[in-house]
ROTI-530270 format. One record per residue: chain; x, y, z of N, C-alpha, C in turn. Coordinates in Angstrom, 1 decimal, padded with zeros to 4 digits. Layout:
BEGIN
[site A,[X,Y,Z],[X,Y,Z],[X,Y,Z]],
...
//
This chain:
BEGIN
[site A,[123.1,-018.0,025.9],[124.3,-017.6,026.6],[125.3,-018.8,026.7]],
[site A,[124.7,-020.0,027.0],[125.5,-021.2,027.1],[126.2,-021.6,025.8]],
[site A,[125.4,-021.4,024.7],[126.0,-021.8,023.4],[127.1,-020.8,023.0]],
[site A,[127.0,-019.5,023.4],[128.0,-018.5,023.1],[129.3,-018.9,023.9]],
[site A,[129.2,-019.2,025.1],[130.3,-019.6,025.9],[131.0,-020.9,025.3]],
[site A,[130.2,-021.8,024.9],[130.7,-023.0,024.3],[131.4,-022.7,023.0]],
[site A,[130.9,-021.8,022.2],[131.5,-021.4,021.0],[132.9,-020.7,021.2]],
[site A,[133.0,-019.9,022.2],[134.2,-019.2,022.5],[135.3,-020.3,023.0]],
[site A,[134.9,-021.2,023.8],[135.8,-022.2,024.3],[136.3,-023.1,023.2]],
[site A,[135.4,-023.5,022.3],[135.7,-024.4,021.2],[136.7,-023.6,020.2]],
[site A,[136.4,-022.3,020.0],[137.2,-021.5,019.2],[138.7,-021.4,019.7]],
[site A,[138.8,-021.2,021.0],[140.1,-021.1,021.7],[140.9,-022.4,021.5]],
[site A,[140.2,-023.5,021.8],[140.8,-024.8,021.6],[141.3,-025.0,020.2]],
[site A,[140.4,-024.7,019.2],[140.8,-024.9,017.8],[142.0,-024.0,017.5]],
[site A,[142.0,-022.8,018.0],[143.2,-021.9,017.7],[144.5,-022.5,018.2]],
[site A,[144.4,-023.1,019.4],[145.6,-023.7,019.9],[146.0,-025.0,019.1]],
[site A,[145.0,-025.8,018.8],[145.3,-027.0,018.0],[145.8,-026.7,016.6]],
[site A,[145.3,-025.7,016.0],[145.9,-025.3,014.7],[147.3,-024.9,014.8]],
[site A,[147.6,-024.2,015.9],[149.0,-023.7,016.1],[149.9,-024.9,016.4]],
[site A,[149.4,-026.0,017.0],[150.3,-027.1,017.3],[150.4,-028.1,016.1]],
[site A,[149.4,-028.3,015.4],[149.4,-029.4,014.4],[149.4,-028.9,012.9]],
[site A,[148.8,-027.8,012.6],[148.7,-027.3,011.2],[149.8,-026.3,010.9]],
[site A,[150.0,-025.4,011.8],[150.9,-024.3,011.5],[152.4,-024.7,011.2]],
[site A,[152.9,-025.8,011.9],[154.3,-026.1,011.6],[154.5,-026.6,010.1]],
[site A,[153.5,-027.0,009.4],[153.7,-027.5,008.1],[153.3,-026.4,007.0]],
[site A,[152.8,-025.3,007.5],[152.3,-024.2,006.6],[153.2,-023.0,006.8]],
[site A,[154.1,-022.6,005.9],[155.0,-021.5,006.2],[154.4,-020.2,006.5]],
[site A,[153.3,-019.8,005.8],[152.7,-018.5,006.0],[152.0,-018.5,007.4]],
[site A,[151.3,-019.6,007.7],[150.6,-019.7,009.0],[151.6,-019.8,010.1]],
[site A,[152.7,-020.5,009.9],[153.7,-020.6,010.9],[154.3,-019.3,011.2]],
[site A,[154.6,-018.5,010.2],[155.2,-017.1,010.4],[154.2,-016.3,011.2]],
[site A,[152.9,-016.3,010.9],[151.9,-015.5,011.6],[151.9,-015.9,013.0]],
[site A,[151.8,-017.2,013.3],[151.8,-017.6,014.7],[153.0,-017.2,015.5]],
[site A,[154.2,-017.3,014.8],[155.5,-016.9,015.5],[155.4,-015.4,015.8]],
[site A,[154.9,-014.6,014.9],[154.9,-013.1,015.1],[153.9,-012.7,016.0]],
[site A,[152.7,-013.3,016.0],[151.6,-012.7,016.7],[151.0,-013.5,017.9]],
[site A,[151.0,-014.8,017.7],[150.3,-015.6,018.7],[151.2,-016.3,019.8]],
[site A,[152.4,-016.6,019.4],[153.3,-017.4,020.3],[153.7,-016.6,021.6]],
[site A,[153.7,-015.3,021.4],[154.0,-014.4,022.6],[153.0,-014.6,023.7]],
[site A,[151.7,-014.8,023.3],[150.7,-014.9,024.3],[150.5,-016.4,024.6]],
[site A,[150.6,-017.3,023.7],[150.5,-018.7,024.0],[151.6,-019.2,024.9]],
[site A,[152.8,-018.7,024.8],[153.9,-019.1,025.7],[153.6,-018.8,027.1]],
[site A,[152.7,-017.8,027.4],[152.3,-017.5,028.8],[151.5,-018.6,029.4]],
[site A,[150.7,-019.3,028.5],[149.9,-020.5,029.0],[150.8,-021.7,029.2]],
[site A,[151.6,-022.0,028.1],[152.5,-023.1,028.1],[153.5,-023.0,027.0]],
[site A,[154.8,-023.1,027.3],[155.8,-023.0,026.2],[155.7,-024.2,025.2]],
[site A,[155.1,-025.3,025.6],[155.0,-026.4,024.7],[154.0,-026.2,023.5]],
[site A,[153.2,-025.2,023.6],[152.2,-025.0,022.5],[152.9,-024.6,021.3]],
[site A,[153.9,-023.7,021.4],[154.6,-023.1,020.2],[155.8,-023.9,019.9]],
[site A,[156.2,-024.9,020.6],[157.4,-025.7,020.4],[157.4,-026.3,019.0]],
[site A,[156.3,-026.9,018.5],[156.3,-027.5,017.2],[156.5,-026.5,016.1]],
[site A,[155.9,-025.3,016.3],[156.1,-024.2,015.3],[157.5,-023.8,015.2]],
[site A,[158.2,-023.6,016.4],[159.6,-023.2,016.4],[160.5,-024.3,015.8]],
[site A,[160.1,-025.6,016.1],[160.9,-026.7,015.5],[160.7,-026.7,014.0]],
[site A,[159.5,-026.4,013.5],[159.3,-026.4,012.1],[159.9,-025.3,011.4]],
[site A,[160.1,-024.2,012.1],[160.8,-023.0,011.5],[162.3,-023.1,011.6]],
[site A,[162.7,-024.0,012.5],[164.2,-024.1,012.7],[164.8,-023.0,013.6]],
[site A,[163.9,-022.3,014.4],[164.4,-021.3,015.3],[164.6,-021.9,016.6]],
[site A,[165.5,-021.2,017.4],[165.8,-021.7,018.7],[164.8,-021.2,019.7]],
[site A,[164.5,-022.1,020.7],[163.6,-021.7,021.8],[164.4,-021.0,022.9]],
[site A,[163.8,-020.0,023.5],[164.5,-019.3,024.6],[163.9,-019.7,025.9]],
//
């Protein structure tokens, strides 16, 4: 049970880090994050999707 919880936490952290560091330079991944993930990630912190929006050239609201 402890390893499952650790795996979920590491997966969530990896998901956020990919959004911050990898997605801004990958057009298809950036588009997916903007369409699907940023809506939910912005609830945690607007700074998570800021690099994606800067990479796409879109304005932040």
